[in-house]
Structure formats: structure tokens, C-alpha cells
N, C-alpha and C positions, 0 to 999 in steps of 0.2 A: 631463643625461644623459638617452639615448633608451631606450625601453621595451624591456624583456628580451625581448618577444615580436617585435614588429614591427619591432625597430631603426630606425624611423622617426619615431614621433612621441614628444613629451616623457613621461617616466615621471612619473606622478601620484600612485599609490598603492601599496602595499606588498602583494603578492599571496602569501598564504599557501602556495598551490598550487605554486607556482615558486619561492618561496623569494626573490623579487627584487621590484623594481618594475616595474609596467607602466603603460601608459596605460589611460584609460577605455574607449576604442574597443574595444580588445582584451580587456577585462575584461567588457565587455558582449556581445561577440561570441562567445569561447571560454568563458565562464563554463558550467560543467557540460555541455560539449560537448568540447572538446579537455582542459581542466582538469578535475581532479577535486578540485573545492573542499570544503574542510573547513566542516562546519556550523557552525563558530564563525565563519567570515569575516564581518566586519559589513557589506560589501558584498554578500554573498549573501543575507545576513538582510534588508537593504533591498529588495532585487531582490524576493525572495519576496513581499514586501507588494503587488507590482503584477504579478506573472508568472503569475498563476494560468490556467491553460487552459480556455477555456470549453468546455462539454460539448457545446454545438452544433456546434462544429467539428470533433468527431470522427465518423468513419463510423458510421451510426446502428446497426449491427449490434453494434458494440464494445459498446455499453450494455445488450444484452439487452432490447430495446424492448418484446418481448412478455410480459416479466414485470414483474408491477405489485407495487411494493412500498409499501404503505400506511404512513401514519404511525403509526396503531393499532398495526400490525404491529411496528414498531419499539419500541415500549413493552413490548407484551406478551413479545415474545422478547429484551429487552434483555441479560440474563444470557448468552445464547447469542451474541449480538453483540460483546458485552464480551470473551468466551473466544475468539471467532475473531479478533478485532481483537489479542487479547494473543499468540495462536498465531504471528500475522505479526511482533508486536514481537519476540517471542522468537526466531524465525528470522532476522529483520535483526540482532538482537545477536549470534547465534551465528557470522554471517557478514557481517562487515563490507565485502564487495567487493558486497554486494548493491546495486541501485539500484531506484528505483521502478518500473521497466519489468519488472524481475524479479517483483516481487510481484504486479504487474498480471498479467503473462502467466500466472503460476501459478494464480492465483484464477479467470481466465478460463478458462483449460483445464480446472479442475476443474468450475467452474459449466456447462461445455459438457456434461461427462460426466454432470453431474445432470441437466442440461435433458432430456438423451436418456433417461436413467432416468424422469423425469417424463412425459415425453411417450409413450412407447413400453413402460416397463417393463422395457428391456433394459439390462444392465449392459456398457458397451463401455468400451475404452480411449480416451482423451482424444486431443488434438493432440500430437505431439512436443514434448517439454521438456527444458531442459537437467537434468541433475544435481541443481543447486543450486535449480531450480524444483521439481524433484520432491520434494525435502527440504522444502520449503513445504508442498506438497501433503500430505505425508505427516504434516506437523503438523496441518492444518486436518483430515484425518481423524480423527486422534486426538483433537482437541478436540470433534469432534462425536460420537465413540464416547463420551467423556467425559462429554459433555452428557447423552446418552441415559443412560447408566448411574447419574449422578445422580439423573434423573428417575424411573428405575426404583427407586431404593434411597428415595425420599423419599415418592412417591405409588402405588407398586406398578406403575407401567406405564410408558412413555415415548410422549408425545402428540406428540413433535416427526414432522411428515411430512416426506417426500422432496421435496415442493413448499415448505415452510418453510425447508428446508436451501437449495434453490436460490435463495429470497428472500433469504436472508442473504448468501449469496455474492455475488448482483449487488449488493446494497446496498454490498458492501465493494469491488467493481470500481469502482461509480459513484463511490464516497467518495476511492478512489485518484486516478481520473482528474480528479477536482476539485481535490485537493491537489497532484498534481505539476505541475511547471512545462512536463513535455513534452520537455525537453532529454534527450538520451542519458544523461548521467550525474545525472541530478536524483536527489536524496534528500529531497526535500520531504515526501513521503508517508512515507518510511522515518523521518525526524526526528520527524514529528507522532506516529506511532505509540509511538516508543520515549519521547517525552516524555510521553505519557498513562500509561504503565505503568511504575512503578519497577522497578530491576533488582534482583529479591532472590527467590532460588531458583526455584522453579517455578510459585509461587502467584500469582494473579490480585491484582495490587494497584489497587484501585478508585480511578480519578482523582477529581478534586475535581468535585461535582455529577452530571449525568448522563454517563454513557460513551457515550452516543450522539450523535454529532455528525452532522445531516444535510447532505449536500454542497450 
């Protein structure tokens, strides 16, 4: 039997994305490109062990190189980073059509706004984003507001500075790029977030051990 995609090579493996058998070459070339691969595919899971995009291969500006995120900051603001990661996972569960690129683009756009605020004190609109990406940004903004409100409640004031909010966003951008394969339909970052946070109401379910994973 020939491959269901190329019709040339011999089929070797069942592809749950096309519900038919395909050859390894087509699997490798079309995985998360033309094929919307389900997360449970064993071939996708195996590929993810070897297909991490190197941060050095990205355009320098995409990683906000002028923003320093120290390891000490990660531990001091771990609850905030956990909350923001949870907000991304919640958005991904609410819209199953989202890909890694959507999450990264939304966080990057919001980080650009925050960077302008930190550098100039101006509140300006960010780059044009899709409605789905704007929903992600809204969730992030809500989580930041909730974090500040919790600080206000427990210590009488909010200590979170705009520069720290920016560092948190930049950390998420870098983590997203480190987790995704970079393919158009990659959901490696999405799956990583959803696996770390159990789906139960709107509360944060703390993952095992530290919730901070350095890219």
C-alpha cells in the first residue's frame, strides 16, 4: 500500500491526523506543518524530544535582549510567573485552535506595550493582534490585576513594578520559544502548559515541585 499523502512511498505508520497510513518521510516533513497532529500521537511525542528550536537561531529582537531576567527574580516572583503561566494554559484550554505561535505572539505584543511603558511612561497600543490573541492578552492583564490585588490584600500595598511585569512577560516569551518546535501548527508549548496545570475551575493547581522551568 502507498502513502496516503505522497502516493509514492510505502506506508509505514498510522497517522491520526489523516486517519490513514503514511510514510515516515511525509510524517517528518508535514508534521505540524500541513498536518494538525493530535498531541497523543506517539510519533509526534518522539519527535518533540529532538525538535526543540535553538534560541540562538531566532532574530535577536524577538527575545527582548535588553531585558535582563535574573534567576533570583524567578524565585522572588514565582507566584506571579505561575499565575501568568496558568492564564496561558487557561486560554489554550478555552480555545483548542490555538497554536504555540498564537501564545508567543500575544505575550510578545503585550511585552512590547509594557516595554514602552517602562521606558517612556506612556500607555500605548501594541502591534495588531488577532481576536484570539487579544483574548490571551486580556487574560494576562486580568492575572496581573489579580496579583496586585492579592498583594494589596495581604500586605497593604502592591510591590509589583511595571519593570517586573515586563521581566515576567519576557520570561514567558523566551520559555515559549524554547519549548516550541517552531513549526506553524506546533502545540508543544501549549501542551507543556496544559500538562502543568490541572483543569479544575479557575483556580491554580500547583504542579509538582517548583512551577518555574527555566528555558
